[in-house]
N, C-alpha and C positions, 0 to 999 in steps of 0.2 A: 248908485253903485259905482265903486271905483274900478279902474281898469284891472287891478289885480284880482278882484273878486270874479270878474268875468271868466277868468281862466281856471279858477280854483273853487269849484263847487264841492261842498261837503256831501257826504252820503245822505245826510238829512235833507239838504237842498234838493238833491236829485230825486229822492223819494217823494218829497212834498210836491215838486213840480210834476213828476210823473202821475201822481194821484190826482193832482189838480187838472192836468190835461185830460186824463181819463174821464173824470167827472164832467168836465166841460164838453167832451165829445158825446157822452151819454145824454146830457141835458140838451145839447144842440140837436142830436138825432131824434130824441123822443118828442121834444116840444117845439122844434124848429126855432129855437131862440138863439141869439148870438152867444157864443161861448165867452164873449168879452165880459158878460156879467159875472162870470166866475174868474176868468183869467186876470182881469185888471186889478181887482182887489187882492188877489193872491200875489201878483207881482209886487204890488205896493207893500203888502204886509210881510210876505216871506223874504223877498229880495231887496226890499227898501228902495225900489225904483221910484223915481219921481213920476208924477202923473202922466206927463207927456210920453216918456219912454215906456211906461206900462201900457198905455193905449197903443202905441206903435208896435210894440212887441206882440201884443194881443192880436192885432190885425194880421200880422204875419202868421201867427200860430193858428188862427181860425181858418185860414185858406184851405189846408188839407181836410179839415172837418166839413167845410162847405162843399168842396168838390166830392167827397165821399157821399155825403147825404144827397147831394144833387144827382149823382149817378143812380142812386136807389129810387128817388122820386121820378127821374126820367124813365127808368125801366118800367115803372108801374103806371106811366102816362099820367102823372099827377101835376104836370106843369102846364099852365096856360101861357103859351109862348108869347103871344102879343103883349099881354100884361107884364110878363117877366122881362121882356126886352125893353119895353118903355120904362119900367121902374129901374132897371139896371142902368140905362143911359142916364136917367135923372140922378140916380144914386152916385154914379161915377162923376158926374159934373159937380154935384153937391159936395162929395168927398174931396174933390180936387180944390174947389173954392175954399172949403173950410180947413184944409190941411196946411 
């Protein structure tokens, strides 16, 4: 995507991205899946982002979905904290090394 396109989204782009984000949020909340399986292909197909930018943008977009879902799981006491913390530490290290 060139720099001019970053500033000038068409109505069609905005609508496609809003619907894509909505669907990614629904799927993430219902199935506890990563929204990236929806967002990355959408960014590549709709916005013609290269693979690396699509993944990076997806990671940033997923954060609010994860926080929102996490709050609901926390309120219902569905989190095994010891497992979650250990996996989070490993995931953070792996993500850092691979990025």
